GUMARGU-546176 format. One record per residue: residue number from 0; residue in one letter; x, y, z of N, C-alpha, C in turn. Coordinates in steps of 0.02 Angstrom, whole numbers. Layout:
<atoms>
NUM/A/X/Y/Z/X/Y/Z/X/Y/Z
...
</atoms>
This chain:
<atoms>
0/M/-1090/-606/-1294/-1091/-579/-1199/-1144/-530/-1204
1/P/-1185/-520/-1181/-1240/-491/-1137/-1208/-419/-1103
2/F/-1238/-369/-1157/-1236/-294/-1127/-1252/-293/-1046
3/D/-1211/-269/-1018/-1203/-230/-925/-1206/-180/-913
4/P/-1245/-141/-923/-1246/-59/-903/-1210/-72/-842
5/Q/-1194/-92/-796/-1169/-81/-741/-1093/-76/-746
6/S/-1088/-101/-796/-1014/-90/-790/-975/-17/-822
7/L/-1031/37/-838/-1019/85/-870/-1013/128/-820
8/K/-970/172/-842/-929/218/-788/-952/279/-802
9/F/-989/309/-726/-1035/360/-740/-1028/414/-702
10/D/-1011/472/-692/-978/513/-659/-1010/516/-586
11/D/-985/572/-563/-1017/583/-487/-1109/609/-476
12/K/-1120/593/-514/-1176/642/-543/-1230/587/-574
13/G/-1200/533/-580/-1231/455/-618/-1238/484/-694
14/L/-1188/536/-706/-1216/535/-783/-1148/516/-821
15/I/-1169/503/-890/-1112/478/-934/-1128/534/-997
16/P/-1073/571/-1038/-1066/595/-1103/-1106/535/-1142
17/A/-1137/566/-1210/-1171/507/-1251/-1195/573/-1317
18/I/-1131/524/-1379/-1119/580/-1425/-1162/546/-1495
19/A/-1225/579/-1518/-1244/573/-1560/-1209/583/-1607
20/Q/-1211/530/-1687/-1189/511/-1729/-1236/495/-1783
21/D/-1238/521/-1833/-1289/497/-1882/-1229/432/-1939
22/H/-1289/410/-1935/-1281/316/-1927/-1264/309/-1993
23/Q/-1264/343/-2060/-1274/322/-2124/-1189/373/-2133
24/T/-1207/445/-2099/-1142/495/-2153/-1069/483/-2114
25/G/-1097/464/-2025/-1035/465/-1991/-1043/547/-1937
26/E/-1064/584/-1967/-1086/658/-1938/-1077/657/-1865
27/V/-1066/720/-1829/-1071/688/-1750/-1127/736/-1779
28/L/-1199/744/-1708/-1221/778/-1701/-1209/827/-1655
29/M/-1218/796/-1608/-1233/828/-1540/-1220/780/-1487
30/M/-1192/824/-1429/-1165/798/-1376/-1211/823/-1317
31/A/-1233/753/-1293/-1278/758/-1197/-1262/722/-1153
32/W/-1303/720/-1103/-1286/677/-1051/-1353/622/-1040
33/M/-1324/582/-1022/-1369/525/-1000/-1334/478/-925
34/N/-1416/476/-917/-1399/435/-831/-1428/360/-831
35/A/-1415/314/-812/-1447/234/-813/-1536/228/-850
36/D/-1552/259/-809/-1615/257/-820/-1650/288/-887
37/S/-1620/330/-908/-1615/368/-994/-1585/320/-1042
38/L/-1524/282/-1032/-1505/248/-1070/-1551/185/-1076
39/A/-1573/161/-1017/-1633/102/-1030/-1684/118/-1049
40/R/-1713/153/-1041/-1778/203/-1097/-1760/193/-1167
41/T/-1695/219/-1167/-1681/210/-1238/-1640/156/-1274
42/L/-1627/115/-1254/-1638/28/-1266/-1712/11/-1259
43/Q/-1755/22/-1237/-1794/0/-1217/-1818/21/-1294
44/T/-1863/101/-1299/-1897/121/-1353/-1878/115/-1410
45/G/-1795/125/-1419/-1759/154/-1499/-1770/200/-1500
46/Q/-1810/249/-1446/-1799/338/-1472/-1770/340/-1421
47/V/-1684/419/-1429/-1661/408/-1401/-1708/455/-1320
48/T/-1657/450/-1270/-1674/479/-1209/-1623/507/-1170
49/Y/-1591/590/-1175/-1550/599/-1124/-1601/624/-1066
50/W/-1536/638/-1031/-1551/675/-935/-1551/753/-953
51/S/-1592/779/-952/-1576/841/-967/-1540/888/-886
52/R/-1489/920/-870/-1464/947/-831/-1492/983/-798
53/S/-1503/1050/-848/-1518/1105/-819/-1620/1084/-812
54/R/-1653/1075/-803/-1699/1038/-770/-1743/984/-760
55/Q/-1644/939/-743/-1668/863/-691/-1722/817/-710
56/A/-1729/820/-756/-1783/762/-803/-1762/750/-851
57/F/-1782/703/-884/-1780/661/-952/-1791/678/-995
58/W/-1770/696/-1054/-1787/742/-1125/-1756/684/-1173
59/A/-1840/648/-1202/-1848/640/-1258/-1843/636/-1311
60/K/-1781/649/-1362/-1756/696/-1396/-1814/696/-1460
61/G/-1841/748/-1466/-1888/774/-1530/-1978/761/-1490
62/E/-1971/755/-1439/-2050/753/-1396/-2065/811/-1417
63/T/-2042/878/-1402/-2093/931/-1446/-2078/984/-1511
64/S/-1994/937/-1507/-1993/994/-1583/-2007/953/-1647
65/G/-2016/864/-1618/-2030/825/-1676/-1951/807/-1745
66/H/-1911/815/-1705/-1821/814/-1717/-1814/741/-1681
67/V/-1844/697/-1684/-1835/637/-1670/-1754/591/-1672
68/Q/-1760/578/-1640/-1673/532/-1655/-1688/457/-1633
69/S/-1689/426/-1671/-1712/327/-1663/-1608/304/-1657
70/L/-1630/264/-1612/-1548/208/-1585/-1560/174/-1655
71/R/-1484/191/-1670/-1485/113/-1750/-1425/94/-1717
72/E/-1388/117/-1675/-1329/65/-1659/-1296/91/-1563
73/L/-1277/53/-1532/-1246/92/-1470/-1161/63/-1493
74/R/-1122/100/-1453/-1054/71/-1445/-1033/112/-1362
75/V/-990/79/-1346/-946/91/-1290/-896/130/-1293
76/D/-869/181/-1275/-761/191/-1278/-743/135/-1234
77/C/-687/133/-1245/-643/71/-1209/-638/79/-1121
78/D/-645/155/-1131/-648/159/-1027/-722/134/-1004
79/R/-756/152/-1036/-836/131/-1013/-854/187/-998
80/D/-824/249/-1012/-859/302/-983/-888/360/-1054
81/C/-917/334/-1104/-924/352/-1130/-982/320/-1185
82/L/-1042/356/-1225/-1071/331/-1271/-1067/329/-1346
83/L/-1075/321/-1376/-1081/334/-1435/-1148/340/-1468
84/L/-1185/356/-1495/-1273/346/-1518/-1252/341/-1581
85/K/-1271/292/-1625/-1259/296/-1689/-1370/277/-1722
86/V/-1378/373/-1733/-1437/382/-1759/-1471/387/-1805
87/E/-1528/387/-1822/-1563/413/-1867/-1605/492/-1840
88/Q/-1589/545/-1884/-1597/611/-1855/-1649/633/-1900
89/I/-1706/652/-1879/-1789/693/-1904/-1788/750/-1910
90/G/-1754/797/-1929/-1744/873/-1944/-1678/865/-1909
91/P/-1670/965/-1869/-1604/962/-1863/-1593/921/-1784
92/A/-1525/921/-1751/-1525/881/-1687/-1506/966/-1666
93/C/-1483/1018/-1672/-1483/1070/-1634/-1514/1129/-1583
94/H/-1534/1132/-1556/-1591/1187/-1533/-1598/1234/-1571
95/T/-1530/1253/-1602/-1499/1315/-1644/-1555/1319/-1724
96/N/-1591/1257/-1737/-1612/1221/-1793/-1569/1214/-1848
97/R/-1501/1202/-1830/-1462/1176/-1885/-1455/1110/-1855
98/R/-1426/1092/-1921/-1413/1001/-1942/-1345/960/-1872
99/S/-1300/1013/-1863/-1282/965/-1798/-1256/1023/-1748
100/C/-1261/1013/-1696/-1229/1080/-1621/-1159/1092/-1668
101/F/-1110/1043/-1685/-1014/1093/-1729/-1032/1108/-1755
102/Y/-1071/1175/-1790/-1077/1216/-1836/-1016/1268/-1858
103/T/-945/1277/-1798/-922/1335/-1776/-859/1283/-1782
104/V/-827/1293/-1837/-754/1315/-1850/-709/1346/-1806
105/V/-647/1331/-1765/-601/1392/-1761/-537/1351/-1851
106/E/-515/1415/-1851/-451/1403/-1892/-427/1473/-1893
107/G/-341/1474/-1870/-303/1530/-1880/-320/1583/-1807
108/G/-363/1532/-1774/-396/1604/-1701/-426/1612/-1705
109/E/-463/1621/-1779/-544/1655/-1776/-604/1597/-1803
110/E/-640/1626/-1790/-714/1584/-1780/-772/1582/-1856
111/R/-793/1524/-1885/-816/1526/-1938/-861/1492/-1919
112/I/-961/1522/-1961/-996/1489/-1938/-1031/1441/-2001
113/T/-1014/1380/-1999/-1005/1323/-2066/-1082/1317/-2092
114/S/-1153/1316/-2036/-1213/1325/-2061/-1259/1357/-2051
115/A/-1305/1384/-2086/-1361/1427/-2068/-1444/1358/-2023
116/P/-1464/1417/-1979/-1514/1362/-1966/-1564/1338/-2018
117/M/-1608/1306/-2019/-1636/1259/-2068/-1706/1270/-2059
118/T/-1721/1300/-2109/-1807/1324/-2107/-1845/1281/-2125
119/T/-1903/1274/-2098/-1964/1236/-2088/-2028/1268/-2148
</atoms>
């Protein structure tokens, strides 16, 4: 069955959440937003492109940092309102220079940082 991007459920701003996951380890790296055009660019080029809500512009992951995400597999959730991008991540995924944006663990009402920023 051919993939129909029109079958996806974008929100009232034309966006859909996209979760990036390391294609080999399964580690969740980050969450960002895509619109129909950024999804089309991602599928066409193989380089993950998001939609920056703050800049109102396309954001090709790694275009300035070199921390590129290459798409290895795209999955759509059962409600068709969220995407899972299995990616090959070069360098850190997080703007804090950590491998993953999910480096804060909450346990027993306390926060614990699980990783330090990567050094270059």
